[in-house]
C-alpha positions in Angstrom: 14.7 4.0 24.7 11.1 2.8 24.5 9.1 3.5 21.4 5.3 4.1 21.2 3.3 0.9 21.2 1.3 1.9 18.2 0.5 4.9 15.9 -3.0 6.1 15.8 -3.3 6.1 12.0 -5.5 9.1 11.7 -6.0 9.0 7.9 -7.6 5.6 8.1 -9.4 6.2 11.5 -11.1 9.3 10.2 -12.3 7.5 7.1 -13.5 4.5 9.1 -15.4 6.7 11.6 -17.7 7.7 8.8 -19.0 4.2 8.4 -19.5 3.1 12.0 -23.0 1.8 12.5 -23.7 2.0 8.8 -25.1 -1.3 7.3 -22.0 -2.1 5.2 -19.2 -4.5 6.0 -16.0 -2.6 6.7 -13.1 -4.4 5.0 -9.4 -3.6 5.8 -7.2 -5.1 3.1 -3.5 -4.8 2.4 -0.2 -6.6 2.5 0.7 -8.8 5.4 2.1 -7.0 8.4 1.1 -3.4 7.4 -0.8 -3.0 10.6 -4.4 -4.0 9.8 -4.8 -5.9 13.1 -3.6 -2.9 15.1 -6.0 -0.7 13.3 -8.8 -3.1 14.1 -7.8 -2.9 17.7 -7.8 0.9 17.6 -11.4 0.8 16.3 -12.5 -1.7 19.0 -10.8 -0.2 22.0 -10.6 3.5 21.3 -13.2 4.6 18.7 -15.8 2.3 20.2 -14.5 2.8 23.8 -18.1 3.8 24.9 -19.4 0.4 23.8 -19.6 -2.3 26.6 -17.0 -5.0 26.1 -19.7 -7.7 26.1 -21.1 -6.1 23.0 -17.9 -6.6 21.1 -16.7 -9.8 19.5 -13.1 -10.0 18.3 -11.7 -13.1 16.6 -8.2 -13.3 15.3 -7.9 -16.4 13.2 -4.1 -16.4 13.5 -4.5 -17.0 17.2 -3.6 -20.5 18.1 -6.8 -21.0 20.1 -8.8 -20.5 16.8 -6.8 -22.7 14.6 -9.6 -25.2 14.4 -12.1 -22.7 13.1 -11.1 -23.0 9.4 -14.4 -23.3 7.6 -17.7 -21.6 7.7 -19.7 -24.2 9.6 -17.2 -24.2 12.5 -17.1 -20.4 12.6 -20.9 -20.3 12.7 -20.9 -22.9 15.5 -18.4 -20.9 17.5 -20.0 -17.5 17.1 -23.7 -18.4 17.6 -23.5 -18.5 21.4 -21.9 -15.1 21.5 -24.6 -13.4 19.5 -27.4 -11.4 21.3 -30.9 -10.7 20.1 -32.1 -7.1 19.7 -28.8 -5.6 20.9 -26.2 -3.8 18.8 -23.0 -5.8 18.6 -19.7 -5.0 16.9 -18.0 -8.0 15.3 -14.3 -8.0 14.3 -12.9 -10.8 12.2 -9.1 -10.6 11.9 -7.3 -12.5 9.0 -10.7 -13.8 7.8 -9.1 -15.4 4.8 -8.0 -18.3 7.0 -11.6 -19.5 7.2 -12.9 -21.3 4.1 -16.2 -19.9 2.8 -16.1 -17.2 5.4 -18.3 -15.0 3.3 -21.3 -17.2 4.0 -21.2 -16.4 7.7 -20.4 -12.7 7.1 -23.2 -12.3 4.6 -25.6 -14.1 7.0 -24.7 -11.8 9.9 -25.0 -8.7 7.6 -28.7 -9.3 7.1 -29.3 -8.3 10.8 -28.6 -4.6 11.2 -27.8 -5.2 14.9 -24.4 -6.5 13.8 -21.7 -4.0 12.7 -19.0 -6.0 11.0 -15.3 -5.3 10.5 -12.9 -7.7 8.7 -9.3 -7.8 7.7 -7.4 -10.0 5.3 -4.1 -10.2 3.5 -4.2 -12.3 0.4 -5.7 -12.5 -3.0 -9.1 -13.6 -1.8 -9.7 -10.1 -0.6 -9.0 -8.1 -3.7 -11.8 -5.8 -4.9 -13.1 -7.9 -7.7 -13.5 -10.9 -5.4 -15.1 -8.8 -2.6 -17.7 -7.5 -5.0 -18.8 -11.1 -5.7 -18.3 -12.5 -2.2 -20.1 -9.7 -0.3 -22.7 -8.8 -3.0 -21.5 -5.1 -3.0 -22.5 -4.5 0.6 -19.0 -3.5 1.8 -16.6 -0.6 1.9 -12.9 -1.3 1.4 -9.9 0.4 3.0 -6.5 -0.6 1.7 -3.9 -0.1 4.4 -0.4 1.0 3.4 2.9 0.8 5.4 3.8 3.8 7.6 4.1 7.1 5.9 7.2 9.2 6.8 5.1 11.2 9.2 4.0 8.0 11.0 7.6 6.7 10.9 8.8 9.7 12.8 6.0 9.3 15.3 7.1 5.7 16.0 10.8 6.6 16.6 10.3 10.1 18.1 12.0 9.0 21.3 15.3 8.6 19.4 15.4 12.4 19.0 16.8 12.5 15.5 16.6 15.4 13.0 14.1 15.1 10.2 16.9 14.5 7.7 18.3 11.6 9.9 14.9 10.1 10.2 14.5 10.4 6.4 17.8 8.7 5.7 16.7 5.8 7.8 13.3 5.7 6.2 14.9 5.6 2.7 16.8 2.5 3.7 14.3 0.4 5.8 10.9 1.8 4.7 7.7 1.8 6.8 6.7 -1.6 7.9 5.2 -1.2 11.4 7.0 -4.1 13.1 10.4 -2.3 12.6 9.6 -0.3 15.7 11.1 -3.2 17.7 14.5 -2.8 16.1 15.3 0.8 17.0 16.5 1.5 13.4 19.3 -1.1 13.7 19.7 -1.9 10.1 20.8 -5.5 10.1 17.8 -7.0 12.1 15.5 -4.6 10.3 16.5 -5.8 6.8 16.5 -9.4 8.0 12.9 -9.0 9.2 11.9 -7.3 5.9 13.4 -10.1 3.9 11.5 -12.7 5.9 8.2 -10.8 5.5 8.8 -10.5 1.8 9.5 -14.2 1.5 6.4 -15.1 3.5 4.1 -12.9 1.3 5.8 -14.4 -1.8 5.3 -18.0 -0.6 1.9 -17.9 1.0 0.1 -15.2 -0.9 1.6 -15.6 -4.3 3.3 -18.9 -5.1 1.2 -21.2 -3.0 -2.1 -19.4 -3.5 -1.7 -19.2 -7.3 0.0 -22.6 -7.6 3.1 -21.2 -9.4 5.3 -24.0 -10.4 8.4 -22.3 -11.9 9.5 -20.5 -8.7 12.9 -19.5 -10.1 11.4 -17.8 -13.2 8.9 -16.0 -11.0 11.5 -14.7 -8.7 13.6 -13.5 -11.6 10.6 -11.5 -12.9 10.0 -10.0 -9.4 13.7 -9.2 -9.0 13.5 -7.3 -12.3 10.6 -5.3 -10.9 12.6 -4.6 -7.7 15.6 -3.3 -9.7 13.5 -1.2 -12.0 10.9 0.5 -9.8 9.9 3.8 -11.4 11.2 2.8 -14.8 8.7 2.6 -17.7 8.7 -0.9 -19.2 6.4 -3.5 -20.7 5.9 -7.2 -20.3 7.6 -7.5 -23.6 10.7 -5.9 -22.3 10.8 -8.4 -19.4 10.4 -11.2 -21.9 13.4 -9.9 -23.9 15.4 -9.6 -20.7 14.7 -13.2 -19.7 15.4 -14.3 -23.3 18.9 -12.8 -22.9 19.3 -15.2 -19.9 18.0 -18.1 -22.1 14.7 -18.3 -20.3 11.6 -18.5 -22.4 8.2 -17.2 -21.2 5.1 -15.8 -22.8 3.9 -12.2 -22.3 0.6 -13.5 -20.9 2.5 -15.5 -18.2 4.5 -12.4 -17.2 1.3 -10.3 -17.0 -0.3 -13.0 -14.8 2.7 -13.1 -12.5 2.7 -9.3 -12.1 -1.0 -9.4 -11.4 -0.5 -12.1 -8.7 2.0 -9.7 -7.0 -0.4 -6.8 -7.3 -3.2 -8.9 -5.8 -1.0 -9.8 -2.9 -0.4 -6.0 -2.4 3.4 -6.3 -2.9 3.5 -4.0 -5.9 1.4 -1.1 -7.3 0.8 -0.7 -11.0 0.5 2.8 -12.3 -0.8 3.1 -15.9 0.3 5.7 -18.4 -2.1 8.4 -19.4 -1.9 10.5 -22.6 -2.6 14.0 -21.1 -3.2 15.4 -24.6 -5.4 12.7 -25.9 -7.1 12.1 -22.6 -6.8 8.3 -22.7 -5.2 5.4 -20.8 -2.3 3.8 -22.6 -2.1 0.0 -22.3 1.7 -0.3 -22.7 4.8 0.8 -20.8 3.3 1.0 -17.3 5.3 1.6 -14.1 5.5 -0.6 -11.0 6.3 0.5 -7.5 6.8 -1.4 -4.3 4.2 -1.1 -1.5 7.2 -0.8 0.8 10.5 0.3 -0.6 12.4 -1.3 2.3 11.9 -4.7 0.6 14.2 -3.5 -2.2 17.1 -2.8 0.3 16.4 -6.1 2.0 16.8 -8.0 -1.2 20.2 -6.6 -2.0 19.5 -3.3 -3.9 20.7 0.0 -2.7 18.0 2.6 -2.1 20.5 5.3 -1.6 22.4 4.5 -4.8 19.1 4.5 -6.7 17.9 7.5 -4.7 15.8 9.1 -7.5 13.8 6.0 -8.1 13.4 5.4 -4.3 12.1 8.9 -3.8 9.6 8.4 -6.6 8.4 5.2 -4.9 8.1 7.0 -1.6 6.0 9.8 -3.1 3.9 7.2 -5.0 2.8 5.4 -1.8 2.4 8.7 0.0 -0.1 9.9 -2.6 -1.9 6.6 -2.6 -2.2 6.8 1.2 -3.6 10.3 0.9 -6.4 8.9 -1.2 -5.2 9.8 -4.7 -5.6 7.7 -7.9 -2.4 7.9 -9.8 -1.4 7.9 -13.5 1.9 8.4 -15.3 1.5 11.4 -17.6 2.6 11.3 -21.2 2.8 14.6 -23.1 4.2 14.2 -26.6 7.6 12.5 -26.0 7.9 13.7 -22.4 6.7 12.2 -19.1 5.1 13.5 -15.9 5.9 11.3 -13.0 2.4 11.4 -11.5 -1.0 12.8 -12.3 -2.9 12.5 -9.0 -6.7 12.6 -9.0 -9.1 12.8 -6.1 -12.7 13.9 -6.1 -12.4 15.1 -9.7 -9.5 17.5 -9.1 -6.0 16.9 -10.4 -2.4 17.6 -9.2 0.8 17.0 -11.1 4.1 15.9 -9.6 7.6 15.8 -10.9 10.2 14.1 -8.6 13.9 14.9 -8.7 16.8 14.2 -6.3 18.6 17.5 -6.6 18.3 20.3 -9.1 21.7 21.9 -8.8 22.0 23.1 -12.4 19.7 25.0 -14.7 19.4 22.1 -17.2 17.9 19.9 -14.6 15.5 22.6 -13.4 14.5 23.3 -17.0 13.8 19.6 -17.5 11.7 19.3 -14.4 9.7 22.5 -14.7 9.7 22.8 -18.5 7.3 19.9 -19.1 4.5 21.8 -17.4 4.6 24.3 -20.3 2.9 21.6 -22.3 0.0 21.3 -19.8 -2.7 23.9 -20.4 -5.0 23.4 -17.5 -4.9 25.3 -14.2 -4.6 22.4 -11.7 -1.7 22.6 -9.2 1.7 21.6 -10.5 4.6 20.5 -8.3 8.2 19.7 -8.5 9.5 17.8 -5.4 13.2 17.4 -4.7 15.7 17.3 -1.8 16.8 20.9 -2.5 16.3 23.3 0.4 16.3 26.4 -1.9 12.8 27.2 -3.3 13.0 27.0 -7.1 9.3 27.7 -7.7 8.7 29.4 -11.1 6.0 30.3 -13.6 3.2 29.1 -11.2 4.8 25.7 -10.7 5.4 25.1 -6.9 8.7 23.6 -5.8 8.7 21.7 -2.4 11.4 19.9 -0.5 10.3 16.3 -0.3 10.7 16.0 3.4 8.5 19.1 3.9 5.9 17.6 1.5 5.9 14.2 3.3 5.4 15.9 6.7 2.3 17.8 5.5 -0.9 16.7 7.2 -2.8 16.8 3.9 -5.2 13.9 3.4 
């Protein structure tokens, strides 16, 4: 059965449309292979379909024909003959990080409002802090995530599965776009995910940051993979490694975690004291940008289903544009406090709530929250357990909502 060639990623497309022809550089960031190049093509071929092709310049620096364009001078030399005077042109630079000092050319082009510029990049050179320096604040950033469950179904809709069957597959293999070529065949899917994971690790983390102790680094990242959704500190990782007779400083651990975050492999979610209204600097949580990597590296997402569901909801909320915190209320914890445009939502994630004790635990924490923002409990239960103004939703139903 033939799958769709691409998914029209409406959440990102709608946001990008608002900035077309605006004098800011549009930057698509995110982990390797999450579909940034495809999104760039959608902008070029569909959103800007009314623009003559000769007024569009598209350069993919992973293309073998452009391998020689690896520094700013060569890029400028290549692109100059393609530029027109006094005509609006749309310029697309794909995987721009492969060109040294690329920002000099981009900033130079930006000075002419006839050029509407779009760039993508995958590694640490394109994190927000660097972009602010490189592009002097004249940019807007869109971090692209792997496919949501909604998009996953769209890719594989020709298979005709039930939502539950799709979700079971999604739990195992995650949402990396290239998986569409494997028709949900688990072995090649996990082999592909393992190879992508290793590529990101080697190119965007180890090599880029000149990490020498590769074995120690991989042990730390394996600890993260195993403990997604668990609250822990750099100090707890240090103790774990000490038990394996490996010595490392807390600062080094924090640096390694930051390298992974900058390469978009993991997401850090800080804890927030909901009563004291302050960010807590200890015991953060980490989640994988794509939970399929966990399965590919030998951990069972179905065995650790609750943590996997929490990871899925985390990335879903991020893709909907929310900023996330872990809520601390006295000695209890709320899985996510999601903020967007000044409004909050609270989320508790559970696998199944078959007994009253579990339901009391998941719903009861909201008795400690005195505001009137929406409060949710998400689980795989099909019975609606909503109570006391707290909304219960089935996780699959929640993921299939079109809410942005």
